[in-house]
Phi, psi and omega in degrees: 000314178301316182302309177302318182290324179295316181294323177302314179292326177300315179297322181292319175297318179292319177302316177300312182299317180302315183294324178297310183298319173300315181296317183295311179303321179289323179297319178294322178290319182292329176301318180237069186297338180267003187249149176291159176237159180277175189293336179296324182291312185288334176291338193244345181274141183279340187255122178243147174289344181221156178247357172221151185223137178268125174234116194062240177242026177245145177254129182242145175279168182300316179303312184299318180295322180292324176299315172306310184292339181260005177259119186297144177300320181047048179076014176265109181295335180285337173285320180302311182290318180303316184299322181280329177291319177297312180295322183289322179296316180296319179298318181294320182299338181271359171113007183284165182290128179270346187306321185291326186240009186298315175304311178301317176299319182297313177296327179288322177288324179294323175293320176293329183287351179283348180256150177269152177078200185243158179303151359277158183250005179049061180263120178293135179302335180286344179289160178302316175300316181301315175301316174301319180296312184295319180300313182291318177302320176301312179296315177296326176293323172296325174290315183293338174272359177091001189284340177261357182249126185295127178088006184242011181297131178275166182307158181299327182263103184292163179293162183300333183294310184290329181291309180300326184279315191270331187280296186284328186271325182284346186229066176300141186300332185286342185228136181284078184268146181300153180212164172254130184249122177237112180242139174313124173079003181241155180290162178283132177250121180256139181240114183239136171225117181185191186272146178285122175275326180204155172226127179233085189066259185248016180241122177253154178240124179231127184055035185062017173251127184280130183234122184262126181262158173297136181302336176267003183300121179296342177297334176300333182282343190247327186301134175230159176303133184095346172295145173271120187235136177260123182235136168240125181195182186244143183280145173202163182123153178261348178238249172295121184287144178233143175266129173266116191287133172256314178240133182229126175225126176267112192292321191264017183226139174234138182240133176283110192293339179280310191259336182090000181295146183245126170242121185249128177273115181281002177057014181248319180213183185247023186274354181244078186290151181288152171296172181299325185276353184268127177296321170049046188297319179304316184296310186299324184290324183283318198255330188301313182291327180291322180290322178295323181288320176303319183294325177292322180294319175297321179297321181297316182293321177300313177302312178300321177294321182296319177298322177295313180298320180297324181293320180298319180295321178297000000 
């Protein structure tokens, strides 16, 4: 009897909390009909503009999507991305402008499509794919919070749902993951790290997002399409948002400060060893073990051939 009464009151409490959350979320969305809303709203509102969502190459029903949204990421980069990708797609489905994040959404779907089966995929944020997922999720999070839509910036103190999702999960201590910084009275800082898709004078494109560098930035003489670049900047613009770069670091390039010589890691093979002056951390991390293993294989093959020759002489 006590157990039934306890369950009844628990259900009543959850229903009341859900109703209050729905009311608050709906009010916030109606106050800014042209602005995105966070995943907390979509988790709790009964009315969605669409009932199925494509994530990667898999189609999920509304019930399945709600299960994903209510599953804590717990260090899974695929869920970090999926939560923000779902939210962005629902925001676009209600008629919001897609130009700012269409490229990021396409990149997110492409990354998820590289995995078989259905979410979650249990991808560590420290993996290469995990870093990309968290990076894309961070950009989408900034969009879903209204930071990339003119006139839609949310208050400096985000709601508990956004805080729980973006702060501890999207920036694990073990990986230098990009983040969006929001401080009271200060501009939004967006950090993007990824491959350069295009270069147009002093504007580079990463994940279909245009980033404007200072025309005198010396990196413009070095950057090439395909380079992995770390950008920190502020969003601006009245239409398609553009990022004004404040900090630019080319991840796969080392420059000799004395001679100006440039060494570029192509991230494909280990046949292009760095010069002695280049730190080339990425190359060494990727290639040192491979070269050692190759050397051991060569020694093994040489020993095996010598034994064969000795056998033939006998």
